[in-house]
N, C-alpha and C positions, 0 to 999 in steps of 0.2 A: 485178449492184457492187450496183445502187441497196440490197436488198438485206442485202450486209455491211457499208455504209456506213450505215445505220441500225439496223442492230446494236452496230454500233463506236459507234454513239451511244451509241444509249439504253446500249451497258455501261459507259460514261465516263461519264452520268447515272450510272448508278447507284456506281457506283465515290466518283464526287463527293460523291455523297450521304452516304453508310454514312462517308466521311471524315470527311465535317461531322459525322457522329452522334459518332465517335472522340475528334475535337477535342469536342465537345461536355459530354462526359462527364470525358477529361481538365482542361478546364476547371474544370467542376465538381467534382472530383477536388482541385485545388492549392487553389481557392479554400475547401473544405472543412479540409483540410490548413492552411492560413494563420489561419482562424475558429477552429480549433479547440486554435492555439498555446499556450494559456496552459489551457486544460483537462485538471483534475485527472482522471489515469488515459485520454487519451486517446492512440493509437497513429496515427501518422501509414502513412498509406494512397495507395496508390502501385496506377497504369492497368494490367495486361496488353493487352499489344498481339500478335496475331499476322495473320499474314497470310490472307487469306480464301479459303475452299476452296468449289466445285473451283475451280482456272483455266479461262480459255473456249479452244477452238482457234480462233484466227482466221487467214487469209495460211497455212496451215502448218507455224502456230508456237504454244506454249500461252501465252499474252497474262494475267498475273495481274487478277487482279478487286477488287487495292486492301486496304485492311485494316480487322481487323476487332476491336471492342471483346470481347476475352477474363470478363477481370475485374478487380473492385477489392480489390486483396488487402493488407491491417493489414502492416505490416512492425514484425516485434514477433523477440526475441531468445531462440528454445524453451529455449534453457539458465537462458537469464534467468529467463525465467515460471516453469519450473518451481522456479526458488529463491524466488521472490515469498514463496508463502505462506509457508514457514518465519521468511522475515527478519520479516516483519510482525508475525507469532507470538512475536518474539522478542524484537520492537521493544514490541510491545503490554506483551509479561510485563513488560520492564525499565520502563516509566513506569507499569506499576502497583506496582511492588517501590518504586520510588520517591520515589513518593507517598506509599504509605503509610509506609514507613521518614521522610519528612519531617518528618510528624507526632511521630515522637516523638526530641522535641530533645533530653531528658536525658540522650539516647547519644553528644552532639557531642562531641569528644575536645576542643575546645576553648573547650566553655561551664567554665567554673568552678565551676560548681553542682550540675555534669550529675555523670552517674553513673561516669565515667572519672574526673573530679576527681578527688570527695568518697573513693571507693575507696584512689586513691594517695595521701591527707594521711592516711587512717587509715591506712595499713601502713607509713606513714614513721612517724608519731608513735607506732605501736606498736614499730618498731624502735629509737625514739629513748627508750623508754619500757624498751623492754629492758634497757638498757642502764644504768638507774638507777631499779629498782622503785620505789624506796623516795622519788626525787623527787617532791614532790609539785607540783610544774610544768607536767613530762611526765605525770601521771594527768591531770591537769586537759586538756592537751593533748590526752591520746589520747579520752579520755570525751569531748570536743567533733567527735574526728576521728568518734568511733563514729555520734554524733548525730546531725551530719550527710550520714554513708553512711547511712542507714537513711531519712534523709531522699529524700534522690535515689532509695533503693528503689524509696521511696513512690510517689516522682514518676512513673518509670518505669515502677509496673504502670501508674498510674490513668493513663497515657502511651499501654501497649502494649493495656489495653483501649478506649482510646478508638480506636484509631488498627484494630483488629480489629473494634471496632460500624460504625464507617466504611469499612470493607472488606467486611460483610458489604451492608446498606447499596450500598455503588456492585455490588455481583455481581448486588440485588435489580434495579436500571437497569438494566444492562448482559444480565441473562437475559432485559428487555421488547426488550431493544434486538434480539441475538440474537434470536430469534425471530420480527419487525419483517423484519432483516432476508433469513432464510433464504427468509418468504415471497414477498418482492419476488425470491431467488433464485430460487427454486420457478417467479415468475411468468415471466423472463430466463429462462432456462430453456425455456419452454415454444413463449416466444413466437421460442426461437433456433432449435428444433425446426421452426417451421411457416415459418420464414424459407427453412434452410435444403434445405425438402420444393420449395424452386423452383431448385435448381442455385444459389441466390450465395452469398458467406458474408456474413450479416448484424455488420459489424464492429461495429458501434458499438453494436449489443446484446453484443458479446463485449465488450467497452471496458468497458460499465454492470457489467456481470455480476466482473469483476475487481475494479469497486473495493471 
């Protein structure tokens, strides 16, 4: 009886010790989530628990041995994760295109001196002149509209060249940034492989790799 009591006492202490360890891990995970609630790219983590095995045979019955920590998992949607790269690429393309076209102000239809407005004025003046080819006023108006359209074309050409040069310079900068990021991702991949070799999932490293 004394031996059974001793075994039961040690089993109870062991269960309590494991439970404290699991509670400590759960508390640390919850604190980690709270502290990183505003961290870009962070995925909420969850402690996975399971019953300890094997159970103890005591007094003619199998008695549970408490709880154990299985792993710390990131709460992610794999379907959304698969869409992130394409969405980021599309957003980057749209941002780059918007920045390039913003420089070309002469294509703005609301600009009275822009190419759309000057071309519209030119065609309107030509139509008026076609109705009265001998009218000197219509001729002067058509000539002025043609000159304005020519200036608009020259301005458009200059702005397109400037936009192209700016895009080329930005491409060089982005190429250097891409090389830096590729080196960082390679380093993170190596760290993830080393961590997974221990049997655990390195959630924070995976989050960092996705940024």
